[in-house]
N, CA, C and O atoms as CSV, one atom per row, in Angstrom:
chain,resi,resn,atom,element,x,y,z
A,1,MET,N,N,43.088,125.458,122.831
A,1,MET,CA,C,44.500,125.198,122.666
A,1,MET,C,C,44.770,123.736,123.031
A,1,MET,O,O,44.418,123.305,124.129
A,2,PRO,N,N,45.383,122.974,122.135
A,2,PRO,CA,C,45.585,121.560,122.405
A,2,PRO,C,C,46.536,121.291,123.572
A,2,PRO,O,O,46.339,120.331,124.317
A,3,GLY,N,N,47.534,122.101,123.736
A,3,GLY,CA,C,48.476,121.909,124.834
A,3,GLY,C,C,48.820,123.253,125.437
A,3,GLY,O,O,48.784,124.277,124.755
A,4,SER,N,N,49.147,123.249,126.688
A,4,SER,CA,C,49.541,124.513,127.309
A,4,SER,C,C,51.064,124.520,127.449
A,4,SER,O,O,51.712,123.476,127.529
A,5,PHE,N,N,51.596,125.712,127.477
A,5,PHE,CA,C,53.037,125.840,127.629
A,5,PHE,C,C,53.331,127.056,128.486
A,5,PHE,O,O,52.511,127.967,128.601
A,6,LYS,N,N,54.492,127.061,129.076
A,6,LYS,CA,C,54.934,128.181,129.893
A,6,LYS,C,C,56.324,128.582,129.432
A,6,LYS,O,O,57.114,127.749,128.988
A,7,ILE,N,N,56.605,129.871,129.546
A,7,ILE,CA,C,57.963,130.325,129.264
A,7,ILE,C,C,58.573,130.812,130.568
A,7,ILE,O,O,57.879,131.319,131.450
A,8,SER,N,N,59.863,130.650,130.669
A,8,SER,CA,C,60.552,131.073,131.887
A,8,SER,C,C,60.797,132.581,131.845
A,8,SER,O,O,60.632,133.217,130.804
A,9,SER,N,N,61.184,133.132,132.961
A,9,SER,CA,C,61.474,134.568,133.017
A,9,SER,C,C,62.673,134.905,132.126
A,9,SER,O,O,62.730,135.988,131.544
A,10,HIS,N,N,63.616,133.990,132.021
A,10,HIS,CA,C,64.779,134.206,131.157
A,10,HIS,C,C,64.346,134.260,129.690
A,10,HIS,O,O,64.820,135.111,128.937
A,11,GLN,N,N,63.468,133.375,129.290
A,11,GLN,CA,C,62.968,133.370,127.915
A,11,GLN,C,C,62.187,134.648,127.615
A,11,GLN,O,O,62.300,135.205,126.523
A,12,LEU,N,N,61.398,135.112,128.581
A,12,LEU,CA,C,60.652,136.356,128.408
A,12,LEU,C,C,61.602,137.539,128.262
A,12,LEU,O,O,61.375,138.421,127.433
A,13,MET,N,N,62.653,137.562,129.057
A,13,MET,CA,C,63.637,138.639,128.979
A,13,MET,C,C,64.299,138.661,127.596
A,13,MET,O,O,64.454,139.731,127.007
A,14,ILE,N,N,64.682,137.519,127.085
A,14,ILE,CA,C,65.295,137.431,125.762
A,14,ILE,C,C,64.314,137.880,124.686
A,14,ILE,O,O,64.694,138.593,123.757
A,15,LEU,N,N,63.079,137.476,124.803
A,15,LEU,CA,C,62.054,137.861,123.845
A,15,LEU,C,C,61.869,139.373,123.816
A,15,LEU,O,O,61.800,139.966,122.739
A,16,ILE,N,N,61.790,139.997,124.978
A,16,ILE,CA,C,61.627,141.451,125.064
A,16,ILE,C,C,62.861,142.158,124.519
A,16,ILE,O,O,62.738,143.157,123.811
A,17,LEU,N,N,64.040,141.654,124.838
A,17,LEU,CA,C,65.281,142.257,124.346
A,17,LEU,C,C,65.342,142.210,122.823
A,17,LEU,O,O,65.646,143.216,122.181
A,18,LEU,N,N,65.056,141.051,122.245
A,18,LEU,CA,C,65.105,140.923,120.788
A,18,LEU,C,C,64.050,141.792,120.108
A,18,LEU,O,O,64.308,142.372,119.053
A,19,TYR,N,N,62.870,141.881,120.705
A,19,TYR,CA,C,61.817,142.728,120.159
A,19,TYR,C,C,62.254,144.193,120.193
A,19,TYR,O,O,62.052,144.927,119.225
A,20,SER,N,N,62.852,144.615,121.304
A,20,SER,CA,C,63.297,146.007,121.443
A,20,SER,C,C,64.396,146.344,120.448
A,20,SER,O,O,64.345,147.384,119.791
A,21,VAL,N,N,65.380,145.476,120.334
A,21,VAL,CA,C,66.487,145.723,119.400
A,21,VAL,C,C,65.969,145.754,117.961
A,21,VAL,O,O,66.379,146.608,117.174
A,22,GLY,N,N,65.080,144.839,117.616
A,22,GLY,CA,C,64.514,144.827,116.267
A,22,GLY,C,C,63.730,146.082,115.968
A,22,GLY,O,O,63.808,146.619,114.863
A,23,THR,N,N,62.975,146.555,116.944
A,23,THR,CA,C,62.203,147.780,116.767
A,23,THR,C,C,63.125,148.979,116.581
A,23,THR,O,O,62.869,149.837,115.737
A,24,VAL,N,N,64.180,149.039,117.357
A,24,VAL,CA,C,65.138,150.143,117.242
A,24,VAL,C,C,65.786,150.136,115.865
A,24,VAL,O,O,65.934,151.187,115.240
A,25,ILE,N,N,66.168,148.970,115.397
A,25,ILE,CA,C,66.831,148.884,114.097
A,25,ILE,C,C,65.902,149.341,112.980
A,25,ILE,O,O,66.335,150.023,112.051
A,26,LEU,N,N,64.634,148.971,113.066
A,26,LEU,CA,C,63.688,149.342,112.020
A,26,LEU,C,C,63.294,150.817,112.063
A,26,LEU,O,O,62.929,151.395,111.040
A,27,HIS,N,N,63.368,151.423,113.241
A,27,HIS,CA,C,62.889,152.792,113.387
A,27,HIS,C,C,63.996,153.813,113.612
A,27,HIS,O,O,63.729,154.909,114.106
A,28,THR,N,N,65.224,153.478,113.260
A,28,THR,CA,C,66.317,154.431,113.406
A,28,THR,C,C,66.113,155.572,112.429
A,28,THR,O,O,66.087,155.356,111.217
A,29,PRO,N,N,65.971,156.775,112.941
A,29,PRO,CA,C,65.774,157.905,112.040
A,29,PRO,C,C,66.999,158.145,111.165
A,29,PRO,O,O,68.138,158.009,111.613
A,30,SER,N,N,66.749,158.497,109.941
A,30,SER,CA,C,67.839,158.736,108.989
A,30,SER,C,C,68.791,159.848,109.434
A,30,SER,O,O,70.003,159.674,109.307
A,31,PRO,N,N,68.303,160.987,109.953
A,31,PRO,CA,C,69.249,162.022,110.401
A,31,PRO,C,C,70.176,161.525,111.507
A,31,PRO,O,O,71.354,161.881,111.542
A,32,LEU,N,N,69.646,160.709,112.405
A,32,LEU,CA,C,70.477,160.161,113.471
A,32,LEU,C,C,71.558,159.258,112.885
A,32,LEU,O,O,72.714,159.326,113.302
A,33,ALA,N,N,71.196,158.424,111.935
A,33,ALA,CA,C,72.162,157.527,111.303
A,33,ALA,C,C,73.210,158.322,110.539
A,33,ALA,O,O,74.385,157.954,110.537
A,34,GLY,N,N,72.800,159.409,109.888
A,34,GLY,CA,C,73.760,160.246,109.157
A,34,GLY,C,C,74.739,160.931,110.086
A,34,GLY,O,O,75.916,161.078,109.756
A,35,PHE,N,N,74.261,161.352,111.244
A,35,PHE,CA,C,75.122,162.043,112.203
A,35,PHE,C,C,76.071,161.073,112.899
A,35,PHE,O,O,77.252,161.374,113.073
A,36,ALA,N,N,75.562,159.918,113.295
A,36,ALA,CA,C,76.364,158.968,114.068
A,36,ALA,C,C,77.256,158.087,113.199
A,36,ALA,O,O,78.202,157.481,113.703
A,37,LYS,N,N,76.972,158.010,111.918
A,37,LYS,CA,C,77.727,157.206,110.950
A,37,LYS,C,C,77.839,155.744,111.410
A,37,LYS,O,O,76.821,155.062,111.530
A,38,GLN,N,N,79.052,155.257,111.668
A,38,GLN,CA,C,79.225,153.836,111.966
A,38,GLN,C,C,78.688,153.453,113.345
A,38,GLN,O,O,78.541,152.266,113.638
A,39,ASP,N,N,78.398,154.427,114.183
A,39,ASP,CA,C,77.872,154.134,115.513
A,39,ASP,C,C,76.372,154.362,115.600
A,39,ASP,O,O,75.844,154.594,116.688
A,40,ALA,N,N,75.676,154.299,114.468
A,40,ALA,CA,C,74.235,154.553,114.450
A,40,ALA,C,C,73.478,153.544,115.304
A,40,ALA,O,O,72.490,153.901,115.947
A,41,TRP,N,N,73.921,152.296,115.322
A,41,TRP,CA,C,73.226,151.285,116.120
A,41,TRP,C,C,73.289,151.632,117.600
A,41,TRP,O,O,72.326,151.407,118.333
A,42,LEU,N,N,74.428,152.184,118.048
A,42,LEU,CA,C,74.582,152.554,119.446
A,42,LEU,C,C,73.729,153.775,119.774
A,42,LEU,O,O,73.094,153.832,120.828
A,43,ALA,N,N,73.718,154.737,118.882
A,43,ALA,CA,C,72.888,155.929,119.073
A,43,ALA,C,C,71.413,155.542,119.109
A,43,ALA,O,O,70.639,156.113,119.876
A,44,ALA,N,N,71.030,154.591,118.296
A,44,ALA,CA,C,69.628,154.140,118.276
A,44,ALA,C,C,69.255,153.477,119.597
A,44,ALA,O,O,68.134,153.644,120.078
A,45,LEU,N,N,70.179,152.728,120.185
A,45,LEU,CA,C,69.891,152.109,121.478
A,45,LEU,C,C,69.697,153.161,122.555
A,45,LEU,O,O,68.795,153.041,123.385
A,46,PHE,N,N,70.541,154.199,122.550
A,46,PHE,CA,C,70.393,155.261,123.532
A,46,PHE,C,C,69.109,156.041,123.315
A,46,PHE,O,O,68.475,156.474,124.276
A,47,GLU,N,N,68.724,156.223,122.066
A,47,GLU,CA,C,67.486,156.928,121.780
A,47,GLU,C,C,66.294,156.125,122.302
A,47,GLU,O,O,65.359,156.701,122.858
A,48,GLN,N,N,66.317,154.821,122.130
A,48,GLN,CA,C,65.218,153.956,122.587
A,48,GLN,C,C,65.072,154.028,124.104
A,48,GLN,O,O,63.954,154.017,124.618
A,49,GLU,N,N,66.177,154.099,124.818
A,49,GLU,CA,C,66.137,154.143,126.283
A,49,GLU,C,C,65.538,155.452,126.778
A,49,GLU,O,O,64.934,155.481,127.850
A,50,SER,N,N,65.691,156.530,126.026
A,50,SER,CA,C,65.195,157.820,126.485
A,50,SER,C,C,63.698,157.961,126.295
A,50,SER,O,O,63.113,158.903,126.829
A,51,HIS,N,N,63.046,157.063,125.553
A,51,HIS,CA,C,61.598,157.164,125.311
A,51,HIS,C,C,60.838,156.407,126.334
A,51,HIS,O,O,59.608,156.377,126.293
């Protein structure tokens, strides 16, 4: 590696948060989205926390 770099704890937290939200959005089950309708994104977040 030509140069080394470090990320701060804040940057790591943001990275993990964005990865988690992106994963939830991509893996939202269709039945859950049909049941929750306009609040599917919120239901998906709660589902992710329970796993």
